[in-house]
Structures are given as C-alpha cells and as structure tokens.
C-alpha positions as CSV (number, residue, x, y, z in Angstrom):
1,H,0.0,0.0,0.0
2,A,3.0,2.3,0.3
3,F,2.9,2.8,-3.4
4,A,-0.6,4.2,-3.3
5,Q,0.4,7.2,-1.1
6,S,-0.6,10.6,-2.5
7,A,1.9,13.3,-2.7
8,H,1.6,17.0,-1.7
9,T,3.7,20.1,-2.0
10,P,4.6,21.8,1.4
11,A,3.6,25.4,1.5
12,A,6.2,28.1,1.2
13,G,7.2,29.2,4.7
14,S,6.1,25.9,6.3
15,E,8.3,24.0,8.8
16,E,8.1,20.9,6.5
17,R,9.4,22.9,3.6
18,K,12.1,24.6,5.7
19,G,13.3,21.2,7.0
20,I,13.6,19.8,3.5
21,M,15.5,22.9,2.1
22,D,17.8,22.9,5.1
23,A,18.7,19.3,4.5
24,I,19.4,19.8,0.8
25,R,21.4,23.0,1.5
26,Q,24.3,20.9,3.1
27,P,25.3,18.9,0.0
28,A,24.5,21.9,-2.3
29,E,26.8,24.2,-0.4
30,K,29.5,21.6,-0.2
31,D,29.2,21.0,-4.0
32,L,29.3,24.7,-4.9
33,Q,31.6,26.0,-2.0
34,L,29.1,28.8,-1.6
35,K,26.2,29.8,0.7
36,V,22.9,29.2,-1.2
37,V,19.2,29.5,-0.9
38,F,16.8,27.7,-3.4
39,K,14.3,28.7,-6.0
40,V,12.0,25.6,-5.9
41,D,11.0,24.2,-9.2
42,R,9.2,21.1,-7.8
43,L,8.7,19.8,-4.3
44,R,6.7,16.7,-3.4
45,V,6.3,14.8,-0.2
46,A,4.6,11.4,0.2
47,G,4.8,9.8,3.6
48,D,8.4,9.7,4.8
49,W,9.8,10.6,1.3
50,A,10.5,13.9,-0.4
51,Y,11.6,14.9,-3.8
52,A,12.9,18.3,-4.8
53,R,14.1,20.0,-8.0
54,V,15.8,23.2,-7.1
55,L,17.8,26.1,-8.5
56,P,20.5,27.3,-6.1
57,I,20.8,31.1,-5.9
58,R,22.8,33.4,-3.7
59,P,21.2,34.4,-0.4
60,D,20.8,38.0,-1.7
61,G,18.7,36.5,-4.6
62,G,21.5,37.0,-7.1
63,K,22.5,34.4,-9.7
64,I,25.4,32.1,-9.0
65,D,28.4,32.4,-11.5
66,F,28.8,28.7,-12.1
67,S,32.0,29.3,-14.1
68,K,33.6,30.0,-10.8
69,T,32.7,26.5,-9.5
70,K,33.8,22.9,-10.2
71,Y,31.2,22.9,-12.9
72,K,33.1,25.3,-15.1
73,E,34.2,22.6,-17.6
74,D,30.7,21.1,-17.9
75,L,29.3,24.7,-18.4
76,D,31.9,25.4,-21.2
77,L,30.9,22.1,-22.9
78,G,27.2,22.9,-22.7
79,M,26.6,19.9,-20.5
80,F,25.4,21.7,-17.5
81,D,21.9,22.3,-16.1
82,P,22.0,24.6,-13.0
83,Q,19.3,22.6,-11.2
84,G,19.7,20.0,-8.5
85,E,17.5,17.0,-7.8
86,A,17.2,15.5,-4.3
87,L,15.6,12.5,-2.8
88,L,15.1,12.6,1.0
89,F,13.8,10.3,3.7
90,M,12.5,11.3,7.1
91,K,14.3,9.6,9.9
92,S,12.5,8.4,13.1
93,S,14.0,11.5,14.8
94,G,11.8,13.7,12.5
95,E,14.8,15.0,10.5
96,W,15.1,14.8,6.8
97,T,18.1,13.0,5.4
98,V,19.3,13.4,1.8
99,L,19.6,10.0,0.1
100,E,20.4,11.4,-3.4
101,W,21.7,14.8,-4.5
102,V,22.5,15.3,-8.2
103,F,23.5,18.7,-9.4
104,G,24.3,20.0,-12.9
105,S,23.2,16.9,-14.7
106,T,21.6,17.3,-18.2
107,D,19.8,14.0,-17.9
108,V,17.1,13.0,-15.4
109,P,18.8,11.0,-12.6
110,S,15.5,10.5,-10.7
111,V,14.2,8.0,-13.3
112,A,16.5,5.3,-11.7
113,W,15.6,6.1,-8.1
114,P,12.4,3.8,-7.8
115,D,14.5,0.8,-8.7
116,K,17.3,1.8,-6.3
117,H,15.1,2.7,-3.3
118,A,12.6,0.1,-2.2
119,G,9.3,1.6,-1.0
120,L,9.7,4.9,-2.9
121,P,6.0,6.0,-3.5
122,K,5.3,6.3,-7.2
123,A,3.3,9.5,-6.7
124,L,6.4,11.3,-5.5
125,L,8.0,11.5,-8.9
126,Q,4.9,12.0,-11.0
C-alpha cells in the first residue's frame, strides 16, 4: 500500500518545507563551495519521502556564477543544467536526510531512483 500514497507540496514558509530545504542545503553548499538558498521548481512529499528539484541562488537573490565553481568545464561544454534533484527520507528523529543529490546533470537521474530505493512512492516522482 506504500505505493498508493498521495503526494503533496509543502507550503512556502512551512516547517516541513524549511526542513527539506535545510537538509538539501548541506550537499549543495559543499558542492558549490558557496552559501545558497533555493528557488524551488518542484517539491513533493509522500509519507516519509520527499523529492525536490531546485535552482540554487545566492542568499541575496543573485544568480550564481557557475563558471567559478567545479562545474566550469561542464558549463563550457554545454553539458550543465543549474538545477539539482534531491531525494530525501524522514528519519525516526523527524529529521530529513538526503539519500540522493545530483546537481548540474543534463539527464534526469531521478528515473532510476524507484529501482534503487525500495518503498519509494510512485506518486512522489509523477
């Protein structure tokens, strides 16, 4: 029955949304070596699972110059999409943990996640 769970999008400003964004911020900032906030393209929660597609931006709202990051070469080759995809799971402590974080990819890494993560609700990625 886990696969039949419906998904919802946490409201802007909600604790649920803040918890998810805070969890994603750790790998994103490590990746980019910059402080970031996110422009959310897609955010879905189903049970203890969450999926997010986000665009990192600077805390002042400015665009990030990705040519000054480790993604410079991909950017130069035209093989860079400035969005990140994340899959998260809620631990029993009530904290979100990031299971997958893919950034800069021009393909769609999330298509492989249902096969990789048992119990992942189908509704999450639809």
